[in-house]
C-alpha positions as CSV (number, residue, x, y, z in Angstrom):
1,M,14.6,-91.5,113.7
2,T,13.7,-88.3,111.9
3,E,15.0,-87.6,108.4
4,E,17.2,-84.8,109.9
5,Q,18.8,-87.2,112.4
6,H,19.3,-89.8,109.6
7,I,21.1,-87.2,107.5
8,A,23.2,-86.1,110.4
9,I,24.3,-89.7,111.2
10,V,25.1,-90.4,107.6
11,S,27.1,-87.2,107.4
12,V,29.1,-88.0,110.5
13,A,29.8,-91.5,109.2
14,N,31.0,-90.1,105.9
15,T,33.3,-87.6,107.7
16,L,34.8,-90.3,109.8
17,R,35.3,-92.4,106.6
18,G,37.0,-89.4,104.9
19,M,39.3,-88.9,107.9
20,T,40.6,-92.5,107.4
21,M,42.3,-91.2,104.2
22,D,44.4,-88.6,106.0
23,R,47.8,-90.2,106.4
24,R,48.7,-87.7,109.1
25,I,46.4,-89.7,111.4
26,P,48.1,-92.8,112.8
27,E,46.9,-96.1,111.3
28,D,45.4,-97.4,114.6
29,A,43.3,-94.3,114.9
30,R,42.2,-94.5,111.3
31,S,41.1,-98.1,112.0
32,V,39.0,-96.9,114.9
33,L,37.5,-94.1,112.8
34,M,36.4,-96.7,110.1
35,D,35.0,-99.0,112.8
36,K,32.9,-96.1,114.1
37,A,31.7,-95.2,110.6
38,V,30.6,-98.8,110.0
39,A,28.8,-98.8,113.4
40,L,26.9,-95.7,112.4
41,D,26.1,-97.2,109.0
42,A,24.6,-100.2,110.9
43,V,22.4,-97.9,113.1
44,V,21.0,-96.2,110.0
45,E,20.5,-99.5,108.2
46,D,18.7,-100.9,111.3
47,E,16.4,-97.9,111.3
48,D,15.7,-98.3,107.6
49,D,14.9,-102.0,108.1
50,D,12.5,-101.1,111.0
51,E,10.6,-98.7,108.8
52,D,9.9,-101.4,106.2
């Protein structure tokens, strides 16, 4: 993964995480958003581990 891709994935994860704070979004949808943010974090973390 390039640094540019890494930054983009982290940015998307942070955006999804931020959306979970919007009370206009139903709770079940916010839960899915957080799940996807955590999944993206895992992808980035796995890539970081592979580089070591």
